[in-house]
N, C-alpha and C positions, 0 to 999 in steps of 0.2 A: 617262431613257436610251433613245435610239431602239432599236427592236428589228428585226432583219432576218428576213423571212419568205421562204423559198424553197420552191417547189413540189415535190412529188413528181411523177414523169413517167413516162410509157410510151413506149418506143421501138419502132420498126418497124412497128407496126400491121398486122402480117402481111406485107404484100408489100414495104413499103419499108425492106428490110434496110440498117440504119446510116445511114438517110437521112430517115426520117419519125418524128415523135414528137408527144406532147401532154402538156400540163401538167395536173395533177389538183388538186382542191381539198383538198389535205391538205399541211401546210406544216412544214417545218423552222424552228424559232425559234432565233435566235442573238443574243447580246448580247456585247459586248466592251468593254474598256478597256485603255489602255496601262499597263504594269506593269513591275516590276524585272526579271521573267523570264517566259517563256511558261508558262502553265497552262492546263489544259483540264478543264472540268467537264462531265460527259455524263449526260443523264437521258434515258430513253425506251426505245425498241426495243433489245433486245439489249444487249451489253456492248461497250465500247471501252477501250482502255487510256487512262490519265489523262495520259501524257507528251505532249511537244510534237510527236511524229511522227504526228499525226493528219492527216486529209486537209484540215481547215480551215486549221490553221497551214501545211501544206506549199503550199497554194494561195495564201495570203497572201504567203509569202515569194517564191514564184514570180511574183506579180504585182508586188511590190516591185522584183524583179530585171528584169522586163520593162520597168518604167519607168525602170530605171537608178538606183534609189534603194535605200539601205540600210534593210532592215526594221527595225521596233521590236518589242520583247517585248510580247506580248498575253496578257491573261487573257480566255479565251473560254468563255462558258457556252452549251451547247446543250441544247435540248429537242427530241428527234426522235421523231415519231410515225410515221415511214416504216419498214416492215419492212426489215431488212437482208438482202441476198443473195436478194431475192425478185423482182427485175426491175422495181422501182418507182423506180429512179433515186436511191437513197440516196447513192451516191458522187459522183454529179453534182451533187446538192444541196449536199454538203459543199464540193465544190471551187468551186462558184459562190459559196457562202457567203464562203469564204476570199478570193476575189479581189474581191468586193464590199466586204468590210472593208478591204483595202489601198486599193482605189479611193476609198473614203470618206476614208480618211487622207491620200490623195494629192490630195484636193480635186477628184475626178471626172475627173482627166487621162486615165484609161484609157476611161472611159465604157463603156456596155454593149458596144460592139463588142470593146473590150479585154478586158473580163471574159469575153466569149464565148471569144475567142482563147486566153486563158490556161487557162480550164477545159477546153476542147476539146483542147488540147495535152496537159494532165495525163491526161484521161479516155481520149484515144486515139481517139474517135469523137464526132461532133456531135449525134447524134440525141436524146440525154437533155439535152445541155447547152442547146441552143437553146430548147426550151420552158421549161427552168428559168430561163433568163434573160429570156425575152421573153414566155412565156405562151402560152396557146392551143394550137392546132396549128401545127407548123412544119415546113417542108422545109428540111433543113440540108445544106450541103455542107462538106466538110473541106479541099479544096484547089481553089481558095482558100476560106478560111473565110468562110462566108456563111450567114445564116439568112433565109428568107422566110416571112412569115406565111401561113397558108391560112384563108380566110374559113369559118365555120361557124355553125350556129344556136346561140342562146344556151340552149336548153332541152336539150341532150344530157346525158345521164348516163352515166356508167361504173359498171358492176358488176364488181367485182374478187374473184375467190376466191383467197385467199392460203393455201396450205397450210402446215402446220407444219414442213416441211423446207426446208432452204436448197439453192440451186444456184448455186454461183459462176459468174461471167461467164466465167472462164478454162476452167473445165469444160465450159461450154455452147459455147464457140467450139472446144474441141478435138474436139468432136462432129461438127464440120462437115468436109465433104470440101474438099479443096484446089482442086478445079475442078468446076463445075457444068455439067450438059449445056445445050447451046444452047437446047433447046426449054424447059427450066426457066427459063433467063434470059429468053427472051422472054415467057413466061407471066407472069412477075413484073413485067417492064417494063411491059406493058399495064396491070396491075392497079394498080401503084404510080401511074401516070399518071392512073387513074381516081379516086384519092382526092379531089383538089381539087374536081372536078365534083360527086362524091357529097356531099361536105361542103358545098359551096355550095348544092346542091339541098335538102339536108337528107333525102336519100332513102336510108333504112335498107337497102333492097333493093340499091342500088348499092354501099353501103358494105360490105354482106356479100360482094359479088363482089370488091371491092377489097381485102378483108383475106385473100383465098385466097393461099397462098404454097407454093412448091416449093423455095426455096432454103435455109431454116433450120429451119422448124418440124418437118418429117418426121424430122429427125435428132434434134432436141432432145426431141421427145415421148418418145423412148425413155428418156430420164432422168427422166421426169415421170409416175409411175403414175397413171393415172386422169385425165390432162388431155385426152386425145383424146375420152373419153366426155363430158367438161365441155363441150368445144367443140361436139361433136354435139348436146348438150342445148340449148345456147344457139342454135345454128343452127335447131333445130326450132321454136323460138319466134320465128324471123325475125330474130334479132339478129346483128349483125356480131360476130365473136368471133376472138380471136387470143391467141397467147402474149405476155405483157407483157414486152418486152425480151428477156433471155436466159431468162426463166422464173425460178422455176416458176409464178408467178401466171398465171392465165388471166383475160382481161378480155373484157367485151362491152359493147356500146353500145346504148342505148335512148333513146327520147323520151318515153315514157309512164310509167305506173306500174311501178316496177321490181320489185314483189314477186314476180312470177312468175319473173322472171329470177334473183332472189336465191335462191328456192327451188331452181331448176334447178341452180345453181352451188354450193350449201352442201355437197352430198355431197363434192365435191372439196376443199373447204377442211377438211372434218373437224373433229373436236372440238378439235384443237390449233391449227388455223387460224382464220382470220377472213374475212368478207365485208365488203367496203366498197361503199358507193353514193356516188359523188362527182360533183360537177360539173366542168366544164373549169376549169382553175386560171388564176390570174393569174401574171405574171411576177415574179421576185424584187424585193422593195421593202422599204424602210425605213418603219416606222411608229412614231409616238409612243406610249409606253406610259403 
């Protein structure tokens, strides 16, 4: 039976709020078969209800509907190593997985673009979905839906400090103001535009500047005790560092030995959290088991 692998992802990268993202070398694994009724077997991080109202089944049904086809009952088995509600794209991975399952049963009629559009519509923003579908670093637009790959060195590593507490995307969004000062918008536009150049050059100093943000991190850090100190510890080592998505995970990038960076971020993860060292991930794909 083929198995689907969908990567964890990081959104925003600091300055690219709701538009920049990257895939991580940590993968949701999914198997399925047609069945008499929907069923859901979940293993891995956290707990999810066993019924059919999970994000994978919902996305599969949405993809069938998009194709104008009636869905079929599915028995879906998921192994998920991606921490839930930590800013590492667990919900986007689930939605991409469901749309990919439907696309396979539809003979590939949706294609990756269709999967991207379905999952983005369900997710509400494209910055996690684009790298989950296509891999690597992605610049994503929602209207019109589009993803553009951003070139990057092959040796980049992410160090992620994942604390033991959750932070829901809705709570993190509620912390944001309805309007941003013009000076803050200009600040972020310049730094988001710097990301492709910094990545193409493999220049960590430029990436560190590109990661600076005034639109969302200053507000969300108030919900993440210790995160500001973690960002400062990474910056002191010359590493680009930012809140992963809506948080509370803190992420940093390096090209060399990551051990010093791991040590600098371990305090934030704490005894109940964990620290990942991950390569840049590939897009969602089916592989024989």
